[in-house]
N, C-alpha and C positions, 0 to 999 in steps of 0.2 A: 446458175445459168452462167455462162462464160461473163472475166470480167473486160471493161470496155478500154481501159488502159493499160493496168498491169498485166504482165505474163509470170513466167515459171517465178523468174527474179528481177521483180520491178518493172519498169520501165524500158522502152529501147525502141530505138528507130533509126533512121537516115536524118541526117541533120538537114533542116529546113524544109523537112518534108513533116508530112503527118503532127503527130503529136511533139515531134524532136525542134521545135520553132520556141522560139522567145515567149512568146506570146502565152505560149501551152503553159511553158513552164512558172511564168508569174501567177498561171490560174494555178499547175499544181504546190507553187509555195502558198499561195492564199489558203488552198482547201486545206492541207496537212497542216499548216500552222493554226487556224482555226478548229480544225480536229483534234491539237493537242496542247490548245490552252487550257489555261485552267484549272492545274493539275493539284491543286492547293500547294503552291509554289509561291517563294516572294514576287521571282521575276522569269519570267516567260522567256525561255531561250530553245535553240534552234543551234548547232553548229553541223557546219557543213565541208566536206572532203571534194577532192578529185581528182581523177588521174590525170595523164598530161597532154591530152586533143586538146588540139587549138581551137573547139567549137567551143571548151569551158567558157571560155573568156566572153563567149557571147551568151551560156546558159546561165550562168551563173550568176551575175548583174541582174537577169531574169528573175529568177526564184527567188534571189536576196528579198527583190524589190517587193515580189506577193509575200512574202514571212514578214518582213516590218511594218504592209501594208495592213497587216491583221493585226497587229500590234505586238509582233514576236520578234526579241534580240536575237542578232545573228554572231555568233565567230566564225568566219571563216579559214581556214587552217592549211587549203592551198593541196598542192599532190598530197596523196597519204593514201596506201593499204586500206580496204574496205573495212578489215575486223579493226585496224585503229582507231576509222571512224567508230565503229559499234563499242570499243573499251573505252574510248574516250569521252561516247554521250553518255555510258553508267556513269565513269568517276567523276565529270563535273555534272553529273549530275541535270544536266541539259532535259526538254520537255522530248525531243527529239534530234534525229543524227538523219545527213541527207547526203547521200555518197553521188558527187555527179561521174557517169563512168558508163562504157556498155563492154566491161572485161574483157573477153575475148576478141571481140568483133575489130575488124577493121578500123581505120582514123575517122573515116565518114559518119561511121555511125557512133549513136551518144545517148544516153539514157539517162536515170537515177533509181538509186538502193534506196529504199527509207529503213527507218530503227526505229524505234520507241524507246523509252527511258530506259527500260529495262536491258539497252542493245539487241534486243531482238530484230531478228526482217519480221513484216506486219503479216496476221492471219488473211487468211483470202474474207473474213466478216469485215476486218478495219478497214484495209482495200476498199471495200465494197460501198461502206460508208464515205468515206474519201472521193471516192468517183462520183459517189450522187450530188456532196459537195464542189467538184469539180464544173459539173453542171449545172451545179443552180446559178439563178443571178447571182452575182458578188457583192453587191450593195450594200447587202446584212452586213458580208463580212468585214466587210473596210470598215477601219478605226475613228475615232475619233481625234484630229489632228493633233492633238496633245501629246496622247498615247501610239503615238508611233515609235517603231521599233528602234532600236540604233544599231550600229555594224561596227566591227573591231576586229581585226586581221588579228592571228598569233601566230606567231612564226615558230615557236617550239613543238607545233605536235609531235614530229616525227622524235625530238627527244623524249617528248613524254610518252610515246607509244614504244620508243626501245624499253624505256625505265619500265615498265608492265612487264613489256617479255623477259626479261634479266629477271625481276620479283620470281619468279613461277620456275627457278631452276636456282640448285645451291652457288653461296657467295661464292664458292671454288671451280665451280665451273670454268675450263678456258679450253680454248681449239687450237693452244700451242701446236705444234707438226700437221694441223693437218692444213692440204691444199684441194681448195675449194675452186670451183667452176660455177660463177654463179649468172646467168639469165635474167636480167630484171626485165627485160622485155619492152624499155623504151616505155616504161609504164611507171605507177603511181610510187612504188618500192624502190627505185632506183637511189633514192638516198638512204632509205632506213636499211636495204638489208645489207652493202657492201658496210656500210658505218658500221651494223651489229657484229659481224662475224669480225671488223677486223677488232674492236673493241673485245672480242673474245678470247682475243690473239691466234686467228686463222691465217691463210695467207690464200688471198683473195685475187683470184680473176676474174675481171668483170666484165659482161659481155649488155649489150642493149640498156646504157646508163647514161645516152646522150639523145634524148629525146628532143624532138623537133616539133610537138606538133602534130606533125602526119607519120613519121614511122612508128609507134606506138604499134605490136603484135608483129610488124613488118618482116615477114620470115625469119625472125626470133620468139623466143618466151614458149610456154608449155605446149603451144601448139607444133610448133617444129623444136622439137628436142636433137633433134640429128645434129644443131649448133652448139649443146655441151656435148654430147656423145664423141665428135669429132676433137674439140676442146682437151675432154678430159683427156684423151688417148694419146696425143700430139704434148701436153704438158707433164702427163703422168700424173694427174689429181686423182686423191683419195675418194672423190667423189663431184657429180655436178649436181647443180640444185637448178631450176626452171620455175618461173612464175608468169601470171599473166598480166592483161594490161592494170587491173587492179590488186593484184595479188592475194587473191581467194583461194587460189587453184596453185597445185605444186606437182610438177614432173621429177625425178630424180634419174641421175645414170650411176653405175658402180664404175669401178674403176676398171672395168672391163670394157666399157664401150655400151653396157646393156641396160637399157633405156627401164624403170620400174614407175609404174602409174599407180592409181593412186590401192585398187585392190592390194597389190603385192604391200603397200607402206600399212594400209589399215591392218593385214594380217599379221605383219610385223609385229604391230605396236597394239594388235588384240593378246596373241601370244607374251608378249611383254608386260603389259599391263594386268594379264592372268597371273604370271608368274610373282609379280611384287603386287600383288592384292589391290594392284588400282583398280583393275576394272570393275564396272558395277553395271549387273543385269546382263547387256552382252552389247553386241554391236545391230548398229542399222544400217544398212546398206540401200538401194535403189533397183530398180525395175532391169535395168543397164549391168547392174553386179554381175560378175565373171561366176559361172557356176563353180567352177575351180573355186572359187574364195569363201563361196555356202559349203561346199563337201569337204575344205580343210578345215574350217571354222566348228563344222558338226564332231569331226576328229579331234579336237581339241575340247570338244565337250562346251561350247562356247554357244550361247545363243543366236539366230541372224534372224534378224526381221526385214522384208523388203517395204522399201516408201516410193511415191512416187517420185520421176522424177526433179532435180529441186534439192539445195542445201537446206532451203528453208523448212521442204516435206520433211528432209531429213533430222533437222531439228525439231521438229513438230513431235514427228516419232518418239525419238529421244525423249524428249520430254516428260512425252506421255507415258513410256515405259521406265523411265527413270534410270535410263541408260546414259551414258557417260563419253560413246566412240560411236564416230558415225560417217557418212559420207561415199563420196562418188568417183568411180572410175578415173574419172576426169581428172583427179584431183582436189576436189570440193572435199579436205577431209576435217571434221570438228570435233575437237578436247573438248569435251562437254568439264572435263576439271578444271579448262581454264577460261574456253572461250565461246559464245554465243553463235558465232557464224563460223565460215571455214575463214584457216588462216594459213598462206603458206610458208610465209618464215617462222611462224611457230609452229606450225608441224616440221621444218625443216631443225629446226633448234630440236627438238624431241627426239628427230632420228638423230642428229650428230653426235645429243647425248649418250643414244644407245652405242654409237659408235667409239666410244672413249677407249682409251685402255689396248691402243691395237687393233680393235675388230676391221673387219674387210667389209664394205658397204656390199660385196658379192657374198660375202658370207650372210650377212644377217638381211639383205633384200631380199634374195633371192627365197622366199617360202612357201611356194605352193606353183601345180604344173596349172597354167592356165588354159581353159576348152578353148581351141581354135574360134573363134569372134570376130567376124566383119560387121562394119559400121558404117552403112552409104549415105551417103546428104544426099537427098532428091533437092534442085532449088524449084518451088513452085511458085504461082501468082496467086493462086487460093489454097491456102491449108485445107479445107475444106474438103479436097475431091477423094481423101481417105475414106470420105460417107458414104461415096456414090456407088451403086452396084458394081460395074466395071472391077473397081479397086478392091471392095468389100470380097468379091468373087475369088478376085486372086490371090486375097491373103489368105482365105480359106482354102484354095488350093493349095498354099505352098504350106499351109499348117499341117495336111492332109498327108503333104509329101514328107513332112519332116517327122513327124508322128513322135515317138517316143525317144525318137536319134538326137534330139537338140530343142532349141526353143528360139522362137521368133518373136521379134517386139516391132510394131510398126506404132512410131507416134508421132506427131506436132510436134517443133521444136517450139518452146515457149516462149525465144529471144532472135531467133533467125526463121527468114519465108522460105522454109526448110522441109521437108520430110525424112524424119529418119529411121532408116530399117536397121534395124541388129539381128543377126543369126547366130546363134553359136552352137557347134557340133564336134564328134570326132570324126565326121566326113565332112572335109573341106568343101570337096565336089557339089555336094547337097548345098550347105551355105550358101555356095556358089550359084544354084540352079534355082533354089528359094527366091534370094534375094532380086535373081534376074526375072522371076514371072512378076513378082508385086513393084519392081521399077518401072516395068515396061506398060504397065496398068497405068500408074501414074503419067507417063512421059506421054 
């Protein structure tokens, strides 16, 4: 059965509409706090971080109010990357962590991502239990006035996160002589990313580090990689690094200005980790992963398994199969050796660590020839349109036309009011024709 509130990556939507209101966030806080309480801990603690959206000032107090009303103590961390929140949830032995973010979406959207005490995103099963609590009359969840939670702001969240990241690498690791263009999307990593890379000795040219509450992801960040492309060429930098609003995605650019997506980064890491005997099991991709990646890994004798789209599904599959590398073409990459969820900054460090000793990004990151692939997003009022006979007939027709020459995937976005149509084949005109057939049926 479909979740009522949770999508593929938490809860997300337009602010002051539907589920993204102060009233609803009070209920989310109370329900999630009730679920995660009493885990044989002396103190019941939740920690909250957020990205830089203006609406965070509206939603965070409501969420905090719900948590403390249920007897949960709360530490607020302010702007911090999503995996920083996940790491600190685990290291601080908190009952739960909540990230207030809408990731790569525009400023007028917001939402939340929930993490358990292990720093992992929640399973569908736990989400359903929390949804049940959200819709239950909350009188029983409200605590005795003597047992209300307390709230404290922690100012050193970014420093703690940076320290954890550094501890994953040798103490002598430095980036002296490396010129980096960095795009922080005016989002959650605008403090941590430049600070960390400068501390490691890199010469950093930063874009998107002046958030005003409304400019997050606006013509910058991982969904707008042309920004780093032009800056790398102009400044003659060694590499460009671009994050999204909550810094769980990374897209890169080599010194020649070529954009490097998540699939290429995963391929490079898989090959390197195998040669260093770090790779465990194989690689988990998604239904969206380029066939070129699958073929490359097969040639390298590395197992490749596809999961549903969404980094939490990738992580679930990694955990089940005991793999330690996985991710998505969009730049969600999970380094299971170090993290429980996608972390753009951690992946950037791992790539930069591989680039030391004078290696060129163009040599390291041009790993395989991708199969031509086109992804089109169609905005819809009702995503269930793809189940209607007219649309199903069009999808069947397009698949028949494609035959064995490629692959078509049509799916509902888990985070936006869109239908995503992906097709890949060596025949580009065939891709365009197949997408057109399906697109017309949706419109």
